[in-house]
C-alpha positions as CSV (number, residue, x, y, z in Angstrom):
1,M,67.7,69.9,-24.1
2,Y,71.4,69.2,-24.7
3,G,72.5,67.8,-28.1
4,F,75.6,65.8,-28.6
5,S,78.2,67.2,-31.0
6,G,80.6,65.2,-33.1
7,F,83.4,66.0,-30.7
8,D,81.4,64.6,-27.7
9,I,80.7,61.3,-29.5
10,F,84.4,61.0,-30.6
11,V,85.6,61.5,-27.0
12,L,83.1,59.0,-25.7
13,V,84.1,56.4,-28.3
14,L,87.8,57.1,-27.5
15,V,87.3,56.6,-23.7
16,V,85.4,53.3,-24.3
17,L,88.3,52.0,-26.6
18,V,90.9,53.0,-24.0
19,V,89.0,51.1,-21.2
20,I,88.6,48.0,-23.4
21,T,92.3,48.1,-24.3
22,L,93.3,48.4,-20.6
23,F,91.1,45.4,-19.7
24,A,92.5,43.4,-22.6
25,G,96.0,43.9,-21.3
26,I,95.3,42.7,-17.8
27,K,95.4,38.9,-17.2
28,Q,94.8,37.0,-14.0
29,V,96.3,33.5,-13.8
30,P,94.8,31.2,-11.1
31,Q,96.9,29.4,-8.6
32,G,98.2,26.1,-9.9
33,F,98.2,27.2,-13.5
34,N,100.6,28.8,-15.9
35,H,99.7,30.5,-19.2
36,T,102.0,30.8,-22.2
37,V,102.0,34.1,-24.1
38,E,102.3,34.1,-27.8
39,R,103.3,37.2,-29.8
40,F,101.9,36.8,-33.3
41,G,101.7,33.0,-32.8
42,R,105.2,32.5,-31.5
43,Y,105.9,31.7,-27.8
44,T,107.5,34.6,-25.9
45,R,107.1,34.0,-22.2
46,T,105.1,32.2,-19.4
47,L,102.7,34.0,-17.1
48,R,102.9,32.8,-13.4
49,P,99.9,32.8,-11.0
50,G,98.7,36.2,-10.1
51,L,98.1,39.5,-11.9
52,N,100.0,39.8,-15.1
53,F,100.1,42.3,-18.0
54,I,100.4,41.7,-21.7
55,V,100.5,44.0,-24.8
56,P,96.9,44.1,-26.0
57,Y,96.1,43.1,-29.6
58,I,99.7,41.9,-30.1
59,D,100.1,39.2,-27.4
60,A,97.6,36.4,-26.8
61,I,97.3,33.6,-24.3
62,G,98.5,30.4,-26.1
63,A,98.0,27.5,-23.7
64,R,96.6,27.2,-20.2
65,L,98.8,24.6,-18.4
66,N,97.7,22.8,-15.2
67,M,100.8,22.7,-13.0
68,M,99.1,20.7,-10.2
69,E,99.8,17.1,-9.6
70,Q,97.5,14.9,-11.7
71,V,96.2,11.4,-10.9
72,L,95.9,8.9,-13.7
73,D,94.1,5.7,-12.8
74,V,95.6,2.5,-14.3
75,P,92.9,-0.1,-15.0
76,S,93.2,-3.4,-13.1
77,Q,94.9,-6.3,-14.9
78,E,95.1,-10.0,-14.1
79,I,98.6,-11.5,-14.2
80,I,100.0,-14.9,-13.7
81,T,103.1,-15.2,-11.5
82,R,106.0,-17.6,-12.0
83,D,104.4,-20.2,-9.7
84,N,101.1,-20.1,-11.8
85,A,99.1,-18.1,-9.2
86,T,96.7,-15.5,-10.7
87,C,96.7,-12.0,-9.2
88,T,94.8,-8.8,-9.9
89,V,97.1,-5.8,-10.1
90,D,95.7,-2.3,-9.7
91,G,97.7,1.0,-10.0
92,V,97.6,4.7,-9.8
93,T,100.1,7.0,-11.5
94,F,100.8,10.6,-10.4
95,Y,102.4,13.1,-12.8
96,Q,103.1,16.9,-12.8
97,V,104.2,19.4,-15.4
98,L,107.5,21.0,-14.2
99,D,108.6,23.1,-17.1
100,A,105.9,25.0,-18.9
101,P,108.0,26.7,-21.5
102,G,109.4,23.4,-22.6
103,R,105.9,22.3,-23.8
104,P,105.1,23.3,-27.4
105,T,102.1,25.6,-27.8
106,R,99.1,24.6,-29.9
107,S,100.1,26.6,-32.9
108,A,103.7,25.4,-32.9
109,A,102.5,21.8,-32.7
110,S,100.1,22.2,-35.6
111,K,102.8,23.9,-37.7
112,T,105.2,21.0,-37.0
113,R,102.6,18.4,-38.0
114,S,101.6,20.2,-41.2
115,S,105.2,20.7,-42.3
116,T,106.1,17.0,-41.9
117,S,103.1,15.6,-43.7
118,P,103.4,15.0,-47.5
């Protein structure tokens, strides 16, 4: 029967840590989304759709931004025209994020709010 020595256990733990580190550095961004990367809580860059690499344990995904066109339904409202006729108006609004880095990340927004409060 084969017994494990201390060196064998060390090598096994080292291999497991290397594999976990490799998987932590590989990020896949789905089509239609952008992910912001934060290094120690500060925005550094934006990941585009596809396979991307980050520095494990130092970089983190800050915000996941939906870059697709979004639909916002406006509730119907009754209005009165100049000639006193009543109409019901219904609307739909379309919007799309165009510049992902221009959006503040969650940690930056929370720091801004806490610094301006008394």
